[in-house]
N, C-alpha and C positions, 0 to 999 in steps of 0.2 A: 162536139161541134168538135172536131180533132184539134191540139194544140198544135201553133203555126210558130213558128221565128219572130212573125210577123204577129202577134200576138203579145209574144215574149216584153219585145222591144215595143210595144203600146204603151200594155203596160207599167215597162220599168219606166219608159221614159215619160207619164203622164205621173210616177210617186217620188221620181229622184229627179229632172226635166234636164236638163244642159251637165248637170254632172259626169254622165255617163256617155264616157267617149270612142271610139277610135272602132265603133262595130261594124265588124265584121261576116260572112258565112265561110269558113275556106271546108268547102269538101259536106258541107250545109249543117255544120256548125255553128249556132250562132258564138260569137265570141265582145267581147266587150270588154274596156277597162273603166274603175272605179279609182276614186279620190282613196286611198289608205285608211283616212279616217273613216269611211263611209261602208268599211267592207263588212262589218257585222250586219250593221242596219241594209245591205241587199243583201245577207244573205237570211237574217231575217223571213224580208218582205218574201223573199224567192221561197221560204220554207211553208211562211204562214197563209198566202195569197190562195183560195180555195182554187184561182183558177189552172195556178199554175204549176204549186206542189213538189218542186222539188227538194222532196224531202231524204232524199241519200248522195251523202256524200262519194262520189267516187277517189275522184283524188284528188292532192294535196301537195304543190313543188314547188322550188323554188327558180328562178333564170337568173343565169346573172351575164348583166351588161358592160363590162369593163368601163364600154365607150359613149355611157350615158348617162352625162354629169345629171348626178341627185337623182337618178331612178336610176342604178345600179343592179339594183336588186328587184325583181318582180316573184310575187308568190302569184300561184297559179291556181283557182279553183273549177274542180267538173265536178258538176253538178250533176244529176242524172233527177227529170222524174218520173220513176217507175209506172204508175198506172197510164200513160201516155208516149210514154218508149221514148221523152226525147233526153237530148242533153243541150246542155250546157257548155260556158268555160266562161270565168271572166280575174283580168290579171288586176292588182294595186301593184304600185312602185313604190318603193321606197331607197332613201340615199342608204350608200352603205357607213356609211359615218351614225347613222343613227337606226339601224336597220329595227325601229319597233313595228307591231304588228299587231290587233285586236286579237286573241287564238278564238279560234270558230268551237271550242272544244265545250263549252257549255250548250252549245244549240247542237253538234253533231257530233255524239263520243268514240268515231271513227279522226275525226280528225288525230285527237292523242297523239298516235303513235305517227304519225302524219308528222305534224308537227312538231315531233320531237328529232324526228329526220333532219326535218327541214332544216332545224334548228344545227341540226350535231354537222354536216354537211356544208352550208348556206351561210352561216353566224345569224339568223334571221330569229330575232327575240322574240316570240310569240306571250305580249302584254296579257294574263291569269291563267297563262296554261297552269295546269294544275301543280305541273308537277319536271316542269323542262329540262332536260340533264340530258347528254349526250346517252346514244344506241349500238352507237354501232361504234366507233370511235376512243380511242384510250379517253378517259377524262383529265389527261399531265397535257394533252393535247393543244398547242392555243392557240392552234391554225384554221381553218372550214378551208378542206381537201377541194371542195367541187366546185367552187371559185375560181376562174379560170387567169387569174393569177400566180400561178403556180404552173411550172413546165408540166405537161404530159408524164416524158420519163426521166431519168436523172441522165444528163447529160453526156459523166463521165461514165457511162458502162461499159466495158470490154466488151461483153457477150454478144452487145446488139452490133457492134459492126457491122457495117454493109457489106466490106470481104467476104466477110464468111457468108453470106448470101447472095455471090452472084453482083452485086452494083459496085 
């Protein structure tokens, strides 16, 4: 029997009840939100369940929602069941003042680099990560450049004056 979004949602609801919210299916991909303290339990269940078999972490990244007080940072997991060729997405939200989320590196080795990159650009502190250091920015950087609190360009640059582009 082919694995469907309804089957996945039913199995997750049986295990976690009302803790999982915001169920959607954009473009056919099942998406939901979990509390940040359940992220490892959800990942472990999706990995271990004999019917679900989500054993490949395709991607992990963060999104900054500056106007969502107390939930400014979202960590987004994209998982793939290679046997049935099914993908799902789930998010956990955290406060920007205390951006602690449990690391998935013990379950998915591929999370190692992705969590380091997410820390480097968004400042999410992955608890239990074996080597959470900056990987692309300099160590002396005291801010996280992908947060939306910083302007996209230096406003003082004269080489980008609109007059040069006929505007």
